[in-house]
Legacy VTK file of the C-alpha trace (Angstrom):
# vtk DataFile Version 3.0
C-alpha trace
ASCII
DATASET POLYDATA
POINTS 202 float
54.359 31.184 58.365
57.376 30.876 55.957
55.773 27.776 54.373
52.720 29.438 53.675
54.430 32.700 52.190
56.543 30.487 49.810
53.402 28.417 48.872
51.372 31.528 47.977
54.299 33.036 46.282
54.790 29.917 44.089
51.029 29.944 43.159
51.225 33.615 42.205
54.168 33.008 40.008
52.545 29.917 38.361
49.360 32.030 37.580
51.670 34.623 36.203
53.317 32.281 33.953
50.018 30.727 32.743
48.730 34.326 31.828
52.063 35.191 30.036
51.870 31.908 28.028
48.157 32.487 27.106
48.827 36.179 26.098
51.890 34.939 23.805
49.717 32.319 22.323
47.110 34.796 21.521
49.594 37.341 19.955
51.126 34.858 17.706
47.759 33.612 16.495
46.873 36.957 15.341
49.488 36.546 12.621
47.973 33.421 11.198
45.022 31.019 10.666
45.140 28.010 13.077
42.932 25.148 13.888
41.738 23.745 17.155
43.958 23.011 20.005
46.992 24.486 18.421
49.492 26.214 20.699
52.352 28.699 20.218
54.540 28.211 23.344
56.607 31.020 24.821
59.708 30.296 22.767
57.871 30.649 19.475
57.827 33.688 17.128
55.707 34.444 14.116
56.689 37.193 11.876
54.057 37.588 9.024
55.706 40.438 7.271
53.027 40.314 4.583
50.279 41.219 7.133
48.121 38.796 5.416
46.762 36.068 7.838
45.993 33.711 4.898
49.435 33.090 3.994
50.129 31.140 7.209
47.575 28.066 7.836
48.295 25.588 10.566
45.966 22.711 11.489
44.684 21.062 14.641
46.661 19.980 17.581
50.117 21.506 16.696
52.746 22.832 19.137
54.864 25.463 17.836
58.188 26.449 19.697
60.205 27.698 16.694
60.057 30.744 14.459
58.015 31.236 11.246
58.624 34.124 8.912
56.795 35.150 5.867
58.372 37.578 3.632
56.401 40.733 2.594
57.100 40.223 -1.158
56.058 36.782 -1.277
55.782 33.580 0.791
53.320 31.043 2.198
53.330 28.459 4.943
50.921 25.522 5.346
51.063 22.762 7.965
48.674 19.795 8.649
47.427 18.302 11.901
49.300 16.942 14.925
52.546 18.467 14.033
55.442 19.809 16.321
58.079 22.463 15.536
61.112 22.431 18.036
62.652 25.190 19.813
65.044 27.535 17.786
63.767 26.002 14.473
63.515 28.550 11.705
61.133 28.157 8.904
61.465 31.215 6.375
59.178 31.522 3.252
59.370 33.659 0.275
57.738 31.096 -2.046
55.701 28.139 -0.496
56.359 25.606 2.127
53.834 22.827 2.754
54.025 20.326 5.500
51.798 17.426 5.947
50.174 15.853 8.976
51.847 14.331 12.057
55.257 15.687 11.016
58.053 16.135 13.916
60.467 18.848 13.443
63.196 18.932 16.143
65.102 21.920 17.500
67.648 23.867 15.579
66.500 22.911 12.175
66.326 25.327 9.294
63.939 25.262 6.484
64.205 27.945 3.797
62.452 28.051 0.476
64.841 30.968 -0.880
68.144 32.249 -0.806
67.131 35.076 1.491
69.395 37.594 -0.380
70.277 38.171 -4.093
73.296 36.472 -5.473
74.923 39.380 -7.242
77.124 41.433 -4.954
75.680 44.760 -5.680
72.093 43.631 -5.388
72.909 41.866 -2.322
74.472 44.878 -0.774
71.412 47.024 -1.761
68.963 44.397 -0.436
71.003 44.509 2.802
70.710 48.326 3.149
67.125 48.478 2.377
66.268 45.812 5.044
68.211 47.743 7.933
66.959 51.045 7.025
63.286 50.439 5.742
62.729 46.848 6.660
62.176 44.059 4.162
61.120 45.337 0.624
57.551 44.547 -0.519
58.801 44.081 -4.043
61.831 42.186 -5.092
62.590 39.814 -8.055
66.308 39.011 -7.492
65.912 36.443 -4.785
65.887 32.686 -6.088
63.162 30.752 -4.378
61.255 27.413 -5.066
58.655 25.597 -2.951
59.278 22.970 -0.232
56.937 19.999 0.224
57.410 17.854 3.400
54.974 14.863 3.475
52.919 13.098 5.995
54.632 11.554 9.034
58.051 12.915 8.182
60.732 13.255 11.150
63.322 15.932 10.916
66.193 15.569 13.523
67.976 18.431 15.064
70.546 20.747 13.409
69.221 19.811 9.929
68.950 21.995 6.839
66.246 21.757 4.303
66.977 23.820 1.111
64.541 25.188 -1.505
62.915 23.140 -4.048
62.889 19.778 -2.320
60.163 17.225 -1.664
60.516 14.894 1.251
58.383 11.816 0.813
55.907 10.383 3.218
57.351 8.630 6.395
60.852 9.813 5.694
63.324 10.309 8.608
66.090 13.166 8.253
68.766 12.289 10.750
70.395 14.986 12.994
72.557 17.339 11.330
71.562 16.236 7.701
71.552 18.621 4.849
68.806 18.116 2.250
69.352 19.631 -1.144
67.560 17.017 -3.283
64.124 15.105 -3.257
63.984 12.368 -0.600
62.001 9.360 -1.347
59.138 8.013 0.839
60.145 6.190 3.907
63.986 6.839 3.350
66.196 7.287 6.261
68.708 10.283 5.238
72.010 11.064 7.135
74.936 13.353 6.540
76.190 16.246 4.527
75.763 15.636 1.490
72.662 13.574 2.403
72.592 9.959 1.681
69.982 7.235 1.986
71.184 4.514 4.520
67.900 2.368 4.478
64.141 2.299 3.859
61.703 1.710 6.640
58.291 0.018 6.343
LINES 1 203
202 0 1 2 3 4 5 6 7 8 9 10 11 12 13 14 15 16 17 18 19 20 21 22 23 24 25 26 27 28 29 30 31 32 33 34 35 36 37 38 39 40 41 42 43 44 45 46 47 48 49 50 51 52 53 54 55 56 57 58 59 60 61 62 63 64 65 66 67 68 69 70 71 72 73 74 75 76 77 78 79 80 81 82 83 84 85 86 87 88 89 90 91 92 93 94 95 96 97 98 99 100 101 102 103 104 105 106 107 108 109 110 111 112 113 114 115 116 117 118 119 120 121 122 123 124 125 126 127 128 129 130 131 132 133 134 135 136 137 138 139 140 141 142 143 144 145 146 147 148 149 150 151 152 153 154 155 156 157 158 159 160 161 162 163 164 165 166 167 168 169 170 171 172 173 174 175 176 177 178 179 180 181 182 183 184 185 186 187 188 189 190 191 192 193 194 195 196 197 198 199 200 201
């Protein structure tokens, strides 16, 4: 009797978790345009503050466990097919972030195409106060930003940081904890802070 009870309880819990996952996937997909067989797992979060679905485009067969934010005043995110974004990774756009096909992004990676706040102290404080009182402003011209391009078949290791204005070439590997502030050649293996190329791979 106890066995049957625990078996049924386990089945009910499994069904509950599946429904929860399906609902979460559906809610995140309302914020963007996605291809076939792309899934947002329960750890994921999409904040399209622009309320414009066309500013987030994700291809086929992608698995998202991280966070995507598009600012209301500007920002765009495009990702190709067969990509993965790991848990606690944050990708924030106020300009344009483009990711190719078959890109693997590990957990705890930060990819930001902007400074997120103005450099000037008075403007920065004003921006902060506006966010906590009224939410992110829909118009702002005091935040520095520049597009990020990540080529096909790039692998970005955990705890890495990708800053605004960089291009990472096709097939490059960004080692764990690496800080990227400059362009990365195709097939380069980058490590460290500041990043340095340790070798090229075929």
